[in-house]
C-alpha positions in Angstrom: -9.1 11.0 -8.6 -6.9 13.9 -7.7 -5.6 14.3 -4.1 -3.7 16.9 -2.5 -0.9 16.2 0.1 -0.2 18.8 2.7 -1.8 21.2 0.4 1.3 21.2 -1.6 1.5 18.1 -3.8 -0.9 17.0 -6.3 -1.1 13.2 -7.1 -3.6 11.1 -9.0 -4.8 8.3 -6.6 -6.0 6.2 -10.0 -2.5 5.8 -10.9 -0.6 3.8 -8.1 3.0 2.3 -8.5 3.1 -0.7 -6.4 6.9 -1.6 -5.6 6.0 -4.5 -3.4 6.7 -8.3 -4.0 3.6 -10.6 -3.4 3.7 -13.3 -1.0 2.9 -16.9 -2.5 3.4 -20.5 -1.5 5.3 -21.0 -4.9 9.0 -21.5 -5.7 8.6 -18.0 -7.3 8.5 -16.4 -4.0 11.5 -14.8 -2.8 13.5 -16.2 0.1 16.2 -14.9 2.6 17.7 -16.3 5.9 17.9 -20.0 5.2 14.2 -20.8 5.5 11.6 -22.5 3.4 9.1 -21.0 1.2 5.8 -19.7 2.8 3.0 -22.4 3.5 -0.7 -21.3 2.5 -3.1 -24.4 2.9 -6.7 -25.0 3.8 -7.8 -25.7 7.5 -8.7 -29.4 7.9 -11.0 -30.6 10.6 -11.7 -34.3 10.2 -13.2 -34.8 6.9 -13.9 -31.1 6.3 -11.3 -29.1 4.2 -11.6 -25.4 3.9 -11.5 -25.4 0.2 -14.5 -24.7 -2.3 -13.1 -27.0 -4.7 -13.2 -29.8 -2.1 -16.7 -29.3 -1.2 -16.6 -26.5 1.3 -18.6 -23.3 1.1 -15.7 -21.2 1.6 -12.0 -20.9 1.1 -10.3 -21.0 4.6 -6.6 -21.0 4.7 -3.9 -20.9 7.2 -0.8 -19.0 6.3 2.8 -19.5 7.6 5.3 -16.9 6.7 8.2 -15.0 8.1 8.0 -11.2 7.1 11.7 -10.8 7.2 12.4 -13.6 5.0 9.7 -13.9 2.4 9.0 -10.6 0.7 8.4 -7.0 1.1 8.3 -6.0 4.5 8.6 -3.0 6.9 10.3 -3.1 10.3 10.8 -1.0 13.2 13.9 -0.7 15.8 12.2 -3.4 17.6 13.9 -5.6 15.1 17.3 -5.1 16.9 16.3 -4.2 20.6 15.9 -6.4 23.7 12.7 -4.4 24.7 9.7 -5.0 22.6 8.6 -2.5 20.0 5.9 -3.0 17.5 5.8 -1.7 13.9 2.1 -1.2 14.3 2.6 1.2 17.1 5.8 2.9 15.6 4.3 3.7 12.2 1.4 6.1 12.8 1.6 8.2 9.5 1.4 6.6 5.9 2.2 9.2 3.4 5.6 10.6 2.9 7.9 12.8 0.4 10.0 10.1 -1.3 13.2 10.2 -3.5 13.8 7.0 -5.7 17.5 6.7 -6.6 19.3 4.1 -8.5 22.8 2.8 -7.5 25.4 0.3 -8.6 27.0 -0.9 -5.5 30.8 -0.6 -5.4 33.1 -3.6 -5.0 34.8 -3.2 -1.7 37.1 -6.1 -0.5 34.9 -8.5 -2.4 31.6 -7.2 -1.2 29.1 -5.1 -3.0 28.6 -2.1 -1.0 26.3 1.2 -1.4 28.4 4.0 0.0 27.7 7.4 1.6 29.2 9.2 -1.5 26.8 7.5 -3.7 23.8 8.3 -1.6 25.1 11.8 -1.4 25.5 12.3 -5.0 22.2 10.5 -6.1 20.3 12.9 -3.6 22.0 15.9 -4.9 20.8 18.2 -2.0 17.3 16.8 -1.4 16.1 15.7 1.9 12.7 13.8 1.5 11.2 12.0 4.3 11.9 8.7 2.4 14.5 7.2 0.4 14.0 4.5 -2.1 17.2 2.8 -3.3 17.0 0.7 -6.4 20.2 -1.3 -6.9 21.7 -2.1 -10.3 21.7 -4.2 -12.3 17.8 -4.4 -11.7 17.2 -8.1 -12.8 13.5 -9.5 -12.6 15.1 -12.3 -10.6 14.9 -10.1 -7.4 11.4 -11.0 -7.6 12.0 -14.8 -7.1 15.6 -15.1 -5.8 16.7 -17.4 -3.0 19.1 -15.0 -1.3 20.5 -17.3 1.4 24.1 -17.8 1.3 24.6 -15.4 -1.6 26.1 -12.2 0.5 24.0 -9.8 -1.4 24.9 -6.2 -1.7 24.2 -4.1 1.5 24.5 -0.4 2.7 27.7 0.7 4.5 27.4 2.1 8.2 28.5 5.7 6.8 25.8 5.6 4.3 23.2 5.0 7.1 24.5 7.4 9.4 24.3 10.0 6.6 20.8 9.1 5.7 19.9 9.7 9.5 21.7 12.8 9.7 19.9 14.4 6.8 16.5 13.5 8.5 15.3 10.9 6.2 12.8 8.8 8.5 11.9 5.8 6.0 14.6 3.7 4.1 13.4 1.4 1.4 15.7 -0.9 -0.3 15.4 -3.9 -3.0 17.5 -6.2 -1.0 16.8 -8.7 1.8 18.8 -6.4 4.3 20.5 -3.1 4.6 23.2 -5.2 6.5 25.7 -7.7 5.2 24.2 -11.4 5.3 26.8 -12.7 7.7 28.2 -9.7 9.8 28.7 -11.6 13.4 25.6 -9.7 14.5 26.9 -6.3 14.3 24.0 -4.9 12.1 25.6 -1.8 11.7 23.4 -0.1 9.2 20.4 -0.9 11.3 21.9 0.5 14.2 23.1 3.7 12.7 19.9 4.3 10.7 17.7 4.0 14.1 20.4 5.6 16.2 20.5 2.6 18.6 23.5 2.8 20.7 22.7 -0.3 23.1 20.2 -2.9 22.3 19.6 -3.8 25.9 19.0 -0.2 27.2 17.7 1.9 24.4 18.9 5.5 24.3 16.3 8.5 24.6 17.3 9.9 20.9 16.6 6.5 19.3 14.4 6.7 16.2 11.3 5.1 17.2 9.1 6.4 14.5 11.5 5.6 11.7 11.3 2.3 9.3 13.2 0.3 7.1 11.5 -1.5 4.2 13.4 -4.3 2.5 12.8 -6.5 -0.4 10.9 -4.3 -2.6 11.2 -4.2 -6.5 11.0 -1.1 -8.7 10.7 -1.8 -12.3 13.3 -0.3 -14.9 10.2 1.9 -16.4 9.8 3.8 -13.2 12.0 6.8 -13.4 14.4 8.2 -10.6 13.1 11.3 -9.1 10.6 12.7 -6.4 7.2 10.7 -5.5 4.8 10.6 -2.7 5.1 7.4 -0.8 2.0 5.6 0.8 3.5 3.0 3.1 0.9 0.4 4.0 1.3 -2.3 6.6 -0.7 -5.1 8.1 -1.6 -4.3 11.7 0.6 -7.0 13.4 2.1 -6.2 16.9 5.4 -7.3 15.9 8.7 -5.9 15.1 7.9 -6.2 11.2 5.0 -6.6 9.1 4.4 -7.5 5.4 3.9 -4.2 3.6 2.8 -2.9 0.4 4.6 0.6 -0.2 2.8 2.6 -3.2 4.4 5.5 -4.9 2.4 8.2 -6.7 3.9 10.8 -9.3 3.8 14.3 -8.1 
């Protein structure tokens, strides 16, 4: 099925490219921020178990998970503000022009950092609505890794400012956070991207409709370049939601 976006971009809806990581209650599920794996288990009422294999007419599971620590998720600036903001209210459009770039983070004082210069070179003058950053090396272990206490690569504050200043609204990355794992709560890249100057009293020019999506996985066979992004979320009234970003070749 062929579709046209803004009467400009032709995409084939029958060929989606899923860059999300599924959520499971197994040791294969990625984890960050020192938490345990998700829990998916049937409801139990006395002798009744919500599981067909246990005699019930339906499978009826409870799911306990954390969107920030258990897989692909999309967050709004409510992630770092005192006042409540919901991803379900901030994200109202779902199709965007996007550029996929691959970057090998630089070693800076023992940390692996994605810099402004790297982003600028990779974009080469393009200003899409969304940027998708694939870090190199691109190991399959990203889909299963326990990131806690590993100090993963992260985005420099200058890189986040640059992304904001050229008008990119949606930032997607294959890491558990755009910021350093332990940064004394500074969250420099988050604040720079959303233009949040005071988390206790939000400035008028903060970017309410912009999002950050973390813990994606982009397979090696997917080439760098321009795509249409369909950013799908669940309708959670929360600062973040598990999400399913889908790319379409133009």
